[in-house]
C-alpha positions as CSV (number, residue, x, y, z in Angstrom):
1,M,4.8,-58.1,-38.8
2,P,2.0,-57.9,-36.2
3,N,-0.2,-60.9,-35.7
4,P,-3.4,-60.3,-37.8
5,N,-5.5,-61.5,-34.8
6,D,-4.3,-58.6,-32.7
7,L,-6.2,-56.1,-34.9
8,D,-10.0,-55.7,-34.7
9,V,-10.8,-54.2,-38.1
10,T,-14.5,-53.7,-37.1
11,S,-13.5,-51.3,-34.3
12,Y,-12.6,-48.7,-36.9
13,A,-15.9,-48.9,-38.8
14,G,-17.7,-46.2,-36.7
15,A,-17.1,-42.5,-36.3
16,P,-14.0,-42.1,-34.1
17,R,-13.9,-39.5,-31.4
18,I,-11.4,-37.0,-32.9
19,P,-11.0,-33.6,-31.2
20,A,-11.7,-30.7,-33.6
21,Q,-8.1,-29.4,-33.4
22,S,-6.8,-32.8,-34.5
23,A,-8.9,-33.1,-37.7
24,K,-6.5,-31.4,-40.0
25,P,-3.4,-33.3,-38.7
26,L,-5.3,-36.6,-38.9
27,A,-6.5,-35.9,-42.5
28,R,-2.9,-35.1,-43.4
29,L,-1.6,-38.3,-41.8
30,L,-4.2,-40.4,-43.5
31,R,-3.2,-38.9,-46.9
32,N,0.5,-39.5,-46.2
33,Q,-0.2,-43.1,-45.1
34,A,-2.5,-43.9,-48.1
35,P,-1.1,-46.8,-50.1
36,A,-0.3,-46.4,-53.8
37,D,-3.0,-49.0,-54.7
38,L,-6.0,-47.0,-53.4
39,D,-9.0,-47.9,-55.6
40,D,-11.5,-45.2,-56.8
41,L,-13.9,-45.6,-53.9
42,E,-11.1,-45.3,-51.3
43,R,-9.6,-42.3,-53.1
44,E,-13.0,-40.6,-53.2
45,Q,-13.7,-41.2,-49.4
46,L,-10.2,-39.9,-48.5
47,G,-10.8,-36.8,-50.6
48,A,-14.1,-36.2,-48.9
49,L,-12.7,-36.3,-45.4
50,E,-9.8,-34.0,-46.4
51,R,-12.3,-31.4,-47.7
52,L,-14.3,-31.6,-44.4
53,A,-11.0,-31.2,-42.4
54,G,-10.3,-28.0,-44.4
55,E,-13.8,-26.7,-43.7
56,L,-13.5,-27.5,-40.0
57,D,-10.1,-25.8,-39.9
58,A,-11.7,-22.6,-41.4
59,A,-14.5,-22.7,-38.9
60,L,-12.0,-23.0,-36.0
61,K,-10.2,-19.9,-37.4
62,Q,-13.4,-18.0,-37.6
63,R,-14.3,-19.0,-34.0
64,E,-10.9,-17.8,-32.9
65,S,-11.7,-14.4,-34.4
66,L,-13.7,-13.8,-31.2
67,G,-10.4,-12.9,-29.6
68,G,-10.8,-9.5,-31.3
69,V,-14.0,-8.9,-29.4
70,R,-12.4,-9.8,-26.1
71,A,-9.5,-7.4,-26.8
72,S,-11.9,-4.6,-27.7
73,L,-14.1,-5.3,-24.7
74,L,-11.0,-5.2,-22.4
75,D,-10.1,-1.8,-23.8
76,F,-13.7,-0.6,-23.2
77,V,-13.7,-1.9,-19.6
78,N,-10.5,-0.2,-18.8
79,A,-11.5,3.1,-20.4
80,W,-14.8,3.4,-18.7
81,S,-13.8,1.9,-15.3
82,N,-10.9,4.2,-15.0
83,S,-12.9,7.2,-16.1
84,H,-15.5,6.4,-13.4
85,A,-12.8,5.8,-10.8
86,A,-11.0,9.1,-11.6
87,L,-14.3,11.1,-11.3
88,E,-15.2,9.2,-8.1
89,A,-11.8,9.8,-6.6
90,M,-12.2,13.5,-7.2
91,G,-15.6,13.5,-5.7
92,R,-14.3,11.9,-2.5
93,L,-11.7,14.5,-1.8
94,P,-12.4,16.5,1.4
95,R,-14.7,19.4,0.6
96,A,-12.7,21.6,3.0
97,Y,-9.6,21.3,0.9
98,S,-10.9,20.7,-2.7
99,R,-13.0,23.2,-4.6
100,N,-13.8,20.5,-7.2
101,A,-14.9,17.7,-5.0
102,E,-18.6,18.7,-4.8
103,R,-18.7,19.4,-8.6
104,A,-17.2,15.9,-9.3
105,A,-19.7,14.2,-7.0
106,R,-22.6,15.9,-8.7
107,T,-21.2,15.1,-12.2
108,L,-20.6,11.5,-11.2
109,A,-24.2,11.0,-10.1
110,V,-25.5,12.3,-13.5
111,V,-23.0,10.5,-15.8
112,F,-22.9,7.2,-13.8
113,P,-26.2,7.0,-12.1
114,E,-25.8,3.2,-11.6
115,G,-22.0,3.2,-11.3
116,A,-19.8,1.5,-13.8
117,G,-21.3,-2.0,-13.4
118,F,-22.2,-2.0,-17.1
119,T,-18.6,-2.9,-17.8
120,R,-19.3,-6.4,-16.4
121,L,-22.0,-7.1,-19.0
122,T,-21.7,-9.0,-22.2
123,A,-19.9,-7.2,-25.0
124,S,-23.1,-6.0,-26.9
125,Q,-24.8,-5.0,-23.6
126,A,-21.8,-3.1,-22.4
127,W,-21.4,-1.3,-25.7
128,A,-25.1,-0.2,-25.6
129,A,-24.7,1.1,-22.0
130,G,-21.5,2.9,-23.0
131,D,-23.2,4.5,-25.9
132,R,-26.1,5.6,-23.7
133,T,-23.5,7.1,-21.2
134,L,-22.0,9.2,-24.0
135,A,-25.4,10.3,-25.1
136,R,-26.2,11.3,-21.5
137,L,-23.0,13.3,-21.3
138,R,-23.9,15.2,-24.5
139,E,-27.5,15.8,-23.5
140,A,-26.4,17.1,-20.0
141,D,-23.7,19.2,-21.7
142,L,-21.2,17.7,-19.2
143,E,-18.3,16.7,-21.6
144,A,-16.3,19.8,-21.0
145,E,-17.0,19.6,-17.2
146,V,-15.7,16.0,-17.1
147,D,-12.6,17.1,-19.0
148,A,-12.0,20.0,-16.7
149,L,-12.3,17.8,-13.6
150,I,-10.2,14.7,-14.5
151,G,-8.5,15.7,-17.8
152,P,-9.5,15.2,-21.4
153,E,-7.8,11.9,-22.0
154,F,-10.3,9.8,-19.9
155,L,-13.4,10.7,-21.8
156,A,-11.7,10.7,-25.1
157,T,-10.4,7.2,-24.5
158,A,-13.8,6.0,-23.4
159,R,-15.4,7.4,-26.5
160,Q,-12.8,5.8,-28.8
161,A,-13.1,2.5,-27.0
162,T,-16.9,2.5,-27.3
163,V,-16.7,3.2,-31.0
164,A,-14.1,0.5,-31.5
165,L,-16.1,-2.1,-29.6
166,G,-19.2,-1.3,-31.6
167,D,-17.2,-1.7,-34.9
168,T,-15.9,-5.1,-33.7
169,L,-19.4,-6.2,-32.9
170,G,-20.8,-5.0,-36.2
171,M,-22.6,-2.0,-34.7
172,G,-20.7,0.4,-36.9
173,A,-20.9,1.3,-40.6
174,T,-18.9,-1.7,-41.7
175,P,-20.7,-5.2,-41.7
176,V,-18.8,-8.0,-39.9
177,E,-19.0,-11.7,-40.5
178,I,-20.6,-13.4,-37.5
179,P,-19.4,-16.9,-36.8
180,N,-22.1,-19.7,-36.9
181,P,-22.2,-20.9,-33.2
182,T,-22.7,-24.5,-34.2
183,A,-20.3,-24.7,-37.2
184,V,-17.4,-26.3,-35.5
185,A,-19.5,-29.0,-33.7
186,D,-21.5,-29.8,-36.8
187,L,-18.4,-30.0,-39.1
188,L,-16.6,-32.1,-36.5
189,A,-19.5,-34.6,-36.4
190,R,-19.5,-34.8,-40.3
191,F,-15.7,-35.3,-40.3
192,Q,-15.8,-38.1,-37.7
193,R,-18.5,-39.9,-39.8
194,S,-16.4,-39.4,-42.9
195,V,-13.4,-40.9,-41.3
196,G,-15.5,-43.9,-40.3
197,R,-16.7,-44.3,-43.9
198,Y,-13.2,-44.3,-45.1
199,G,-12.3,-46.9,-42.6
200,R,-15.2,-49.1,-43.7
201,V,-14.2,-48.8,-47.4
202,V,-10.6,-49.7,-46.7
203,A,-11.8,-52.5,-44.4
204,A,-13.8,-54.0,-47.2
205,R,-10.6,-55.1,-48.9
206,V,-9.1,-56.8,-45.8
207,D,-8.6,-60.5,-45.9
208,E,-8.1,-61.5,-42.2
209,E,-6.3,-64.6,-43.3
210,D,-3.7,-62.5,-45.2
211,P,-1.2,-60.7,-42.9
212,A,-0.2,-58.3,-45.7
213,S,-3.8,-57.3,-46.2
214,V,-4.3,-56.7,-42.4
215,E,-1.0,-54.8,-42.3
216,R,-2.2,-52.5,-45.1
217,F,-5.3,-51.7,-43.0
218,R,-3.2,-51.1,-39.9
219,R,-0.9,-48.6,-41.7
220,T,-3.7,-46.9,-43.6
221,I,-6.4,-46.6,-41.0
222,A,-5.7,-48.0,-37.6
223,A,-2.3,-46.4,-36.8
224,P,-3.4,-42.8,-37.9
225,I,-6.7,-42.9,-36.1
226,D,-5.2,-44.4,-32.9
227,R,-2.7,-41.5,-32.8
228,Y,-5.4,-38.9,-32.7
229,R,-8.4,-40.7,-31.2
230,S,-9.7,-38.9,-28.1
231,T,-9.3,-41.0,-25.0
232,R,-12.1,-39.2,-23.2
233,L,-15.6,-38.0,-24.1
234,G,-15.3,-34.2,-24.6
235,R,-17.9,-31.6,-25.1
236,E,-17.5,-31.4,-28.9
237,D,-17.6,-35.2,-29.1
238,A,-20.6,-35.7,-26.8
239,E,-22.8,-32.9,-28.3
240,P,-21.9,-32.4,-32.0
241,S,-25.0,-30.3,-32.6
242,A,-24.8,-28.2,-29.4
243,P,-24.0,-24.5,-29.6
244,E,-20.5,-23.6,-28.8
245,G,-21.6,-21.4,-25.9
246,P,-22.1,-17.6,-25.6
247,M,-20.7,-15.9,-28.6
248,E,-20.0,-12.7,-26.6
249,P,-17.2,-12.5,-24.0
250,V,-17.9,-11.4,-20.5
251,I,-15.6,-10.3,-17.7
252,E,-14.4,-13.4,-15.9
253,P,-16.1,-14.2,-12.6
254,G,-14.0,-13.0,-9.7
255,S,-13.1,-9.7,-11.3
256,P,-12.9,-7.0,-8.7
257,P,-16.3,-5.1,-8.5
258,V,-16.4,-1.7,-9.9
259,P,-17.3,0.8,-7.1
260,E,-20.7,2.3,-7.3
261,A,-21.3,6.1,-7.5
262,P,-21.6,7.9,-4.2
263,R,-24.8,9.5,-3.3
264,P,-25.0,13.2,-4.1
265,P,-24.8,15.5,-1.1
266,A,-28.2,16.1,0.4
């Protein structure tokens, strides 16, 4: 049995730095390590931290749902970037050998007056720009012209990807649940404090002169927390109330720039 003097019970009285992803495993381990002789207060505190671990796990799942936005944005980027590239490529063909090159260059200048740079914006900004581009096509009556120049699949795909991105962002007819940007950090801070309270309640029953009492604390509190305690100060630990960051994905820095539209022939 470990020497009672080797364990500092007071070091487990505060809120331990536990990463958010480790909250559920720690709560499960604390439950599994709980002794059969838990009193009412210990049992109450253990139940409270388990409930918070469940809420934190749900918040993590909700935050991970942003992956759907990223996938929709990537489809949007590919659809519009390739539509722009196809029309631009047609417009760059030598005029002497292509009867469609000049038509494509004129159409490109109307449809993409600022190029396809809008695909590098945040998700909601990109969607709005794509929606304006579709409106511009309708108002200029150029949808059939684009289809004739580069084929109908490009514009159809861009249209579908724009609608899909809007639906994912909640711009469509169906409301979506928008994650609270501070939910994970706030719940993590509450969970850490709850673990500290449980530690203090269990520590209140420790008799440091009784090795069995100290061993009970070690198995119940110290060993589980030491397994999951963060060894470095992370962002979630340092700023429990800080927002999780931009809620909309953007194209990663370093992505190849989208070519700008050529100037129309003078």
